[in-house]
Every structure is written in structure tokens, then in C-alpha cells.
N, C-alpha and C positions, 0 to 999 in steps of 0.2 A: 504494500500500500504506500503510495507516494506521500501521503500525509503523515505517516508514522515517522517519529524522530529517531527510531532505533537503527535505521539504515539496514534493515534485514538481519540484524544480529540479535533480535529479541529472543529471550529464552522462555518467555511466558506463553508462547503459543506452540502447540504441537506441530503446526504447519510451517513454522519458521524454516526457511531454506527447504521447503517441501518439494522443490523441483529436483532435489538430490535424493535418490532412493536411500533408505536407511539400511538396506540389506543388499547382498550381492546376488545377482541373477546371471544365468547363462541363457543364451538363445539356442534353441535346437529346432531342427526341422522334424515335423511329425508327419507320419503317413496320412495322406488325404486331408490334412488340416492346415498345412503351411507351417509358419514359424510360431513358436510358443516360448514364453519365458519360464524358466525353472529356477526355483530358489537353490542357490549353491550350498546353503546351510539350512538347518532347521530354523523356523521362525516361531518364537514363543507366542503363546496365546496372548492377545491384547497388545502385541507390539505394533508400533506404527511402521507401515511398509513404505508408502509413498503417496503422493497426490496423483489422482487420475487426471491427466491434463488433456484437454481437447476443446473443441468448439461447442458451446451450448446452442442447440438449434431447436426449432419448434417441432412438434409431432408431425405436422404436414411435410416439413422439409426433410425430416428423418425418413419418412415413407418414400418421398421422392428419391432421396439419395440411395436408399436400400434397393429400390428398383433399378437405379442406374448401376449400383455395385453388382447386383445380380446379373445384369446384362454384360458387364465388363468382366465377369468371373473367368472368362476364357484366358485372360492375360495373367499368367502366374507371377509377374513382377509386381502387380498391384497388391498391396496389403490394406485391407479395409478394417476399421475398428469403430463400429457403431454400437454404443452402449445405451440400453434403455433401462431407466431406473423408475420403479413405482414405489412411492412412499405412502403407506396408509396412515392418514392423519388420526390423532387420538380420538377425535369425535366419532370415528368409524363411518362418517358420512361422505368423506372425500378422499380422493387419491391424487397426490401430487406427482406429476410425470415430468421427468427430466430426460432429455436425450443429449448424449455427448458424442460428438464425432471426432475421434482422434486420428482420422485418416491423414489429414493434411499436416498436423503438428501434434506433438505429444512427447511422452517419455517412455521408459521401459514398460509402463503399465499398458501401453498400446498392445503389448504382446501377452498380457494376462489372459488365460483361457477362462471361459465361463465357469468351469469347474473350480478354478482358483478363486474366482470372484465370489463363489458361494460361501467361502470361508472368511470373507472380508466384511468389515463393518464400514458403512459409509457415513461420513459426517459432512454435512453441507457447509461449504465455505464459499464466500464470495469475495471478489476483489474488484475494485474500480479502476485498476491500472492495467 
């Protein structure tokens, strides 16, 4: 955040310097699935792994891109990372949907498999920079 006086060195936030993964990962090619990230070491329960970085887009745009990515699927050089998150609000009456497309930019989380993401806890963070 540009308005913060700590210049990115703040120790009060779990997401400080969150663009740098807190654990080591290796990238491997998987049969029929492309490239995936694997943890190089065990990750303790509750550990902070990294921030999932990508472009937040509308549901309509996510559907449009998904169709485009499916059509482009013949090109093995393209790696697409479109994440859909559904958060059920405490009232039980609403669901907050967030779509993050890490295809154009992102970090190692771009290669996390859906199975890996099942074991992750998501915390919503926003930034205005």
C-alpha cells in the first residue's frame, strides 16, 4: 500500500512481502495436466504459503475467458490459471464470488493444483496500489 509508512517492511501483517513465497516449491510436468507446483518440504498446518496473485475479473469475463482458454487448449505452450472462489456469507443468504485470472501475471501459486488449493485457507486482502 503506497500510503503505508513502513515501506513494505511491516511485521504486523501476515501478507507483508507476500509476493515472496514462504516455502520452496518445484515445478514438475504431470501427465495430461501440464505443469504443477510441488512443495519441496512438508508445510505445517496453519503456515502461510503465499499470496495468490492475479487479475480480479467479473463472473461474465471469467466465463468469456474460460471459453477462449478452452478453444486455445490445443496450444501446449499456453498455461491458463483461472480460479473461482465462492464464499458463503455468515447470514447463509448470500454467496460472494471472486474470480482471479493468473494467466497473464502471477507467482508460483499460478501452478497450484486444485487438489493443493483444497488444503488452503483463503483470506481476502485488498490493495489500492
